[in-house]
N, C-alpha and C positions, 0 to 999 in steps of 0.2 A: 470046134475047140481043138486044142492041142491033144495029141494022142494020150498023154499022161496028164490028167487034171491035177493041178497043184493043190496041196493040202498044207495046213499049218506045219506039218512035220517035214515037208520037203521044200518049204520056202527058204530061199537063201538067207543066211544069217547076217551077211555083210550089210551094214547100214551105209547108205550114200548121202544121208542127210544128218547133220549134227543134232544132238538132243535139244539144244536151245534154239528157239525161233520166235518170231514176233506175231505168230498167228493168235487169233482169239481163242479163248477156252472152248473146247468142243468143236473146233473148226473141222468140217468135213474134208477140206482140202489137205489138211495135215495127213489124213489117212491116205488119200489119193496120191499125194506126192511121195510119201514114204514108200508105199508099195509100188508105185509106178517106176521109181528110180531103181528099185530092186530088179524089176523086169527089164529095164533098159540096159543096165550095166554101166561100167565105168567108161567105155569107149563111146561116149555120147556127148553131143553138144546141144545145149538148150537155147532156144530163142523165145524170149518172154516180153510181152508188151506191158504197159502199166496195168496193174491188177493186184488182187490180194496176194498173188504169188510173189510179186516183187516185195511186198511187205513181209511175207513169211520168210523169204530168203534173206532179207536184209541187204544193206548196201555195202559195197566194197570199202574197206578191206575186211569187213566182218560179215560173213555170210553163212547161212545154215546149210546150203548145198555144198557138196564136194565135187560137183561137176562144173566144167566151164559153161558160162551162161552169158549170152548176149542180150542186153536190155535194149529194146527198140521202141519205136512209136506205136501207138494204138493201131494205126491203119496198115503198118508195114510188116506185120509178123511173118506171114507166109512169103512175102517178097524178100525179107531179110534171110529167111531160111534158105531160099533159093540161092542167095548170094553166098551163104556158107557152103552150100553144096558145090557151087562153082569153085570156091577156094580149095575145097577138099579134092576136087577132080584135078585141079592144077598141081596139087601136091601128090597126086596118085594115091590118095587114101580112100580106098573103096569100102572099108569095113566100118568106119565110124558112122554111127546113127545120128541123124539130125532130127530134132524134135521141136516143133513149135508148140508151145504150151500156153494157152490163153483162156481168159474167162469168157463168159457168154457175151458180154458187151464187146470185147475185142474180137469175137468170132462172128456172132450173128448180126451185129450191127456195123461197127466201125471197121472191122477187119475182114468183112466177107468178100470185098472186091478182090483183095490180094489173094485170099484163100481160093476163091473161084478161079482166078487166073492161074495159080499154081497147079490146081487140079486139072485144068484144061491143058496145061503144058505137059502134064505127066511127071512132075518133079518127084524124086524118090525121097520122100520124107514122111514123118508121122506128125499129124496135127491132133493134139489132145485139147478138147474144150472141157474145162470143169465148169459146169453149169449150176451156179447158185442162184440163178433166176432173177438177178438184178445187178446194178452197178454197186456192189457192196463196198468197195474200197473208197468210194467218194461220197457215201452217205445214203445208200439204199434208194437209188433212182431206178425207175422202170427200164427194162431192156426189151429187146424183141422176144426173148424167151421167158419173160415174166408171165406167169399164168393169168388167165382171165379172172377178174375179181380180186386180185391181190392189191392190198394197199401199200403204196410206196410214198416217198416224199414228193414225187412228181406225178401222182395220179389223183383223180378226183376222190372225194370222200367215199364214193361208191366202189372205188378200186379200179383197176385197169379194165377197160371196156373190150379190148381186143383179145383174141386167143393167142396162145403161145406159138411162136414161130417154130416149125418143125425143121430144124437145121440139118439133122442127119438125112432126112428125105431130100432136102435141097442138094446136099453134097452127093448123095447117091445118084441123083439125076445127071451128074457129070460123067457117070459111067466108070468110076474108078473101081479097082478090084476089091477094096476092103473098106467097109463102113461098119462100125459097131457102136452099141450103147453099153454103158456100164453104170455102176452106182458105188458111191463111197461106202455104202452099207454092205456091199459084197466085194471086198477087196481082192479075194483070190480069183474071182471071175474077171476082174479088171486085169490082174496080173497075167492070166492066160491069154487074154485078148491082145495085150501089148506084146507079149512074146510072139504071138502069131503074126501080128503086124510087122514085126522085125524080119520075118521070113518072106515077106511079099514085096516085090519090086513096085515102084511107082508110088503115088500118093496114097496114104492111109489116113482115115479119120475115125477118131474115137470120141464119143460124146458122153461125159460122165455127170450123172445127177449128183449134186454135191450140197447136202444140207448145210444151212448157215444159221446157227442159233441167234445171233444178233439181228440179222436181217429178216428172219422168218418168224421170230417171236416164240422161242421155246427154250427150255432150260438146256444148257450145254450137255448134260448127261444123257439126253435123249437123241443125240445125233444119229446113231446107228438105228435105233428103233424107228424113228421117223423116216429114215431112208428106206428101211425095209417095208414100211407101210405103203409108201408110194408105189412099190412094186407089187405088193400083196393085194392092193386094191385094183391093180391093172391100169392105174393112171400113168405110170411110167414103165415102159417095157424094156426088157433086156433082150437084145437080138444082135445078129450079124447079118450083113449083106455081103456075101463073098462071091465074086464073079457074077453079080446080079442075082444071086439066089438068097432069098430071105429065109432066116431060120431063127425062131425064138430060142433063147439059151437060158441056162441056169434056172433060177427060181421062176422066171416067166414061163419057161417050157413046162415046168412042173404044175403050173396052174391050169393047163389045158384039161378040160373036163371036170374041174373042181370049182367049188364055190369061192368067189373072191370076197374079200372084206368090203363093206360099203365105203365108198369114197368119202362119205360124210365123216367117218371116223378119222380119216387122215386130215381133213380140213379143221376138225376140232382141236387138233394138237398144236395149231399155230395161230398166233394173233393176226397174222397178215391176211387171213381169210375171213376175218370177223364181219366184213361187209357183205359176204355172200348170203343171198336169201335162200330160203328152203326151195323155192321154185327153180332158182339157178342151179342149186346142187342137184336137184332131180334131173335137170337138163343135162348136166355134165355126166351124171350116172348113166343116163340113157346113151350118151355118146360112147362111153367106155364099154357098155354092154354090146352096142352095135359093132364096135371095133373087134371085140373078142369073139363075137359070133362069126365074124369073118375069119379070124384065126382058126376057130374050131371046125369050120366047114371046109377048110382047105384039104 
């Protein structure tokens, strides 16, 4: 992490998103976006595909964001960011930060080809994926990052049969210098990781777990609580992969050697998991325990 960990007392007061926006009540993305823009600063250009973020920001000439934003197609986010970088180089603007900011569908599924290409080419930009684990903007359809057992409008009554796609691991396999995970429930950890990404050349990828009340089936007031539970159960891990070195961070690092909450407690908070059987929950718990045994034996 950065040398000086950010606290609520030294977080910048300037707001780069207007108070009014079109996000749903309790939207985790609202937290991620507000804190993320504080970390990025004004000298930033955003590239955004169709997503909940385009809804949150609103349409020209009325927009919630105070930063320049290029709205692009689902598949072209990272490619469009590459084009913005080229334009900035032609103008000899070396300090402006280019950020591709997409949902899980526009990252793990439709947009992964252009993201992979940009990482392979070594483009100097930040890619932020806010992962609300389904295509929420278009009616809660399954995505590659939808967890196993989750009920969506396009999965069988038993829920999604396949496991969640591990996008950070896929991006890390490209050998880029910085990959990190974060959570809307731990915004200061996200802030520090974005600040660090700005200091590193080449492609940077940050994957943010982003609770969605409407799509996950919980009351809006529980967004932060449920986001924290995902981390406290060990289901979702906070970490950095910096120059190929893996390190648990924040609350996940604090869980080493301590008892984690049962994952069943997390599943009970959301109606999307109601099709999970006790047997499947036990299987998932064993997978989490095995993963954490690996962390603790390193």
